N, C-alpha and C positions, 0 to 999 in steps of 0.2 A: 303737656305734652308738645308745647313747640318748643320748651328747653331740650325735649330729649331728640328732637329730629336733627338738631346739629351734631348731638354728640353720636347717635346713628349713622350719621350719613359719613362723618369721619373715619367711627369704626369699618365702615364698607369698604371705604377708596383705601384704609390699609390694608386690610383682609383681602381686597380684589387679585391684587397681584400674586398673590401666593395661590390662590383657587386657580387663576388662570396659568399658572407655569407648571402646578401640579396637573392640570385635564388637560393639557396639551404636549405634545413630545417635545423635548428639547431640541432633540435633531429634526429641525423642518426641513430638510434638505441641505443642500450647497455644500460650502467648502469647511471642515471641521479638523483638518490637517494640523498635526503637532498641537492639538490642544488636549487638555487634562478634562479625561471626564471617567476616572476611575471611580468604582464602587456605586454607580449611578444606576438606577432601573430603567432600562428601554425595552422589557419585555412586551413581544407581540405589535411592536411598532412597524411601520412602513418603511424602509430606508433604503429604498432601491436607488442605486447608483450613487449613494451617498460618499462624499468624500473625506475618509479619517487617515488619510496617510502618516505615518508615523505617531498617532494619536496614542493616549495614556489610557487603556480599557482595561486596567487592571480590576479583577474584581467586578467587572460590570456585567450588569442583566442583560444577557439579549435572547434570552430564551425566546423559541419562536418566533421573531423576529424575520422580515423580510430585508434582506440583504444582498437580493440580486445585483449582479454589477456594480458591487460596491469596491470603492479604492481603499483599501487597508494596509498595500505596502510598508512594511518597515512599523509596522503600529505592534503596539505591545498588548495581550490581550492573556497575560498571567493570571490563571485561577478565574477567568472569564467563563460568563454561563451561555454556551452556546448551545443548548438541547434545542433540539425539534428546528434549529434555525433552519433558513433555506439562503446559502451563500452562493447559488450557481451563479459561473462566470464571475466570480469575484476577483480581486487579484488581491492575495495574501502573500506577496514575495517578502520573502525576509522577515518575517511577522513572527512574532515570540509567542506563542501559545502553549508555554509548559503547563502543565497540569490543569488547562481548560477542560471543561465540560462540554463535549459537543454530541453527544451521545444523540444517535437518529438524526443526525444534521446533514443537511445539502450540500458537497462540495462538487458538484458535477459541472466539470468544464472550466474549473478554477483554476486561476495560474497560482501555484503555489511554493515556486523554486528556492531552495533555501530555508523553507520555512522551519521552524523548532517546535514539534509538537511532543516533546518530550514527556513523558509521564500523563500525557493527555486521556481523557476516557471519550472514545470512538467508536464505541460498540453501536453496531449497527448503522453507521454512517454512510453515506453514497460518496464515493470519490471517483465515480466514473468519467473517463477521458480527462481527470485531472492533471495537471503539470506538477508533480512532485518531487521532480529530479534534485538531488542533493538533500532532500528535505531529513530531517533527525525525526523518527518516530520510535525513538528508544525507550522502552518500558512503557509503551502506550498500551492500553485496552481497546482493540479494535476486533473483538469477537465479531463475527457474523457480518465484517462491514465489507461495502463492495470496492474495490479498486479496478473495476473492468476496462480494460484500455487505457489505463493510467500510464503517463510518460512517468517513470521512477527509477530512471539510470542513478546509481551512485546514493540510493536511500539506504541509511541506517536503521533496521529493524532490530537491532539488538535486545535480545529478551523482551520484546513486545509479544503480547497475547493475542494471535491470530487466529484463533482457532475458528474453524468454518468461515473464515474470510474467502472471498471470492477476487483471485487475481487473473482469471482469462483473460487471453492477448495483451496481457500489460508488460510494459518494458521494464526488467529489474537488473537492467544488465550493470555488472558490477556491484550490485546491491549487498551490504552487508545484515546476513540473517543469522547472526550467531545466537545460539541459548535461545532461541525464539521456539514460542508452541503455537505451532502449526498443524495443530492435528485436524484430519479432515478437510484442510485448505483446499482450494482449487486452484491449480497454476495451467490449465491447460491452453495448449499455446502460447504460452508466455514465453517471455524472451528474459533469459536468466544465463546469460555467457559471464564466464567469471563471478558469479557470486559464488558468496560463502556462506555455507550452512553448515558451520562448526557448532557441535551441540545440540543440534535443532530437533525437536520432536515433529515429525512429519509423518507421522503414522498415519495411514489411510488416505493421504493426501491425492491428489490427482495430478501427475503430470504430463499425462499424455499430451504426444506432440508436441510438447515444449522443448524449447533449446537451451541445454546446461553447457552449452561447448564452453570448455575452461573452466567447469565450476569445480568449487572444492566442497566437497563434504565429508567431514570428518565427525566420527563419535555423534554421529545423528542418529535417529531411529525413524527408519523407513517401512516398518512394519505395515502390511497388506498396502503398501502404496501404490500406484496406477504410473507406470511408466513406458507403457505401451506407445512404441513409435517416436518415443522421446530422442534425441539428440544430444549426446555424451561423448562429441568429439573430444579428445585432449581432456576429460574429465578426471579428477581424482576421489575416488572413493574409498576411504582408508575406518576402518574400527565399526562400520558400520552395517546395524542388525537389517536386513533386507529380508528377513521371514516372511513367508507368503506376499512378497512384490511380484508386480508384474512388470517384466524387461522384455514383453515379447515383444520382438521387431524394432527393437532401441537399437540405436546408432552407436557403437563402444570404438568406433576407430580411434586408437592412439589411447585409449583410456585406460587408467589404472584401477581396477576392480579385484585386483589382488587379496585387498585387506578386508573385504566383505566378510560378515558373520551369519549363520543360519543360511547360507546358499542350499538353493535346491535347483538342480539343472532343467527342470520342465519350466522354471521361471524366466530364462533367459531362450525360449524358441524362438528362432529366426532374427534371433540378435546378428547384427552386423560386426563383424571385428576383422582386424588386420595383424599384420606380423607385429605393429608397434604399441597392439594391444596387449596389458600385463591381466590375463586372465585368473580366476581363482581356480586352485587344482580341482574343486568339484565340479566346474563348469563341463558340460559334455558340449564339445565342440561340432560332433555329427548332427545336432539338431540345431546349430545356428549356421549363419552363413558366412564364409570367408570373403574378404574382399581384399583381391590382389593390389598392390600398387597401381596408380594410371601410369599409364605410358603417353607416348607420343605428344599430340597436344591436348590430350585432357587433362584439364588441371585437379588437383585436389581439391578446389573451392568448389567446382563443379561438381565434382564427385558428388561431394560431398551436399549439395543442393538435391542431387538427384535422390540420393537415397533419405534425404529428409521428406521428400515428397512422398516415395516410397513407405517409410515409417508411418506417416500420417493418414495414406490409406488404409495401410492395415490396421491403424488403432481404431479407425472411423468404421472399416469393415468387422 
């Protein structure tokens, strides 16, 4: 027995560090910037305010981890598992998150300017109030995701699946939304100035009260879409199916809607147009509102602002 005690003690001494390492999180807070933690398992860990700037987190498992206020700018999260993780207030600026799984994750108020989420799974994720300016979300699956009030100017959503996603009051100025699936998506009161919707499926989507000034909508599907009170000043809609869509009270000053298909005159009741508006021949101007060119000190910008307010009040009514 006495001869076995030293052997047993030696075995415990050798094995104990491995037990300790596996039982406690590797990220014990602190600064881990530019470190390589690829393919590691850190699921269900509390990593609040951790510093992972520029870190390599390729294929790392962070499922359901708490990453609130984490610094992860320029980090590499290629094929990382962030499903159910909480990244509220995190800094992910310029991070590479291509093909990551972030289903059901929280990115509320996160800073994500220039982030690359191409091909990522973002289904049911929450980006409320997040800053996603100039981010790439091409080919993402973001069904039923929330982007309420998010800053998304210059974002690229080409070929993304955004069915039933919520963009209410979000700013998507200059966004590229080509060939995207947006059936039943919500853009209520969103800013979409200069956005491009080429080939997008927008059936049953809600654009009521949205600002689509200068937007370009071509070969898109707008069947049963809601544009009540929307501002489409200078917008272009070409080869777009608007069957059963509702443009009641929409502002069409200077817009080109001559190339629409499946136009029904009642869908444009109280829509506002002027001499610069290119109307479809099937539109009945007798049920629309003609707006004369502003004169005197009244500027066009002021006039559009007034019409926007009137349009939204009609939509709410």
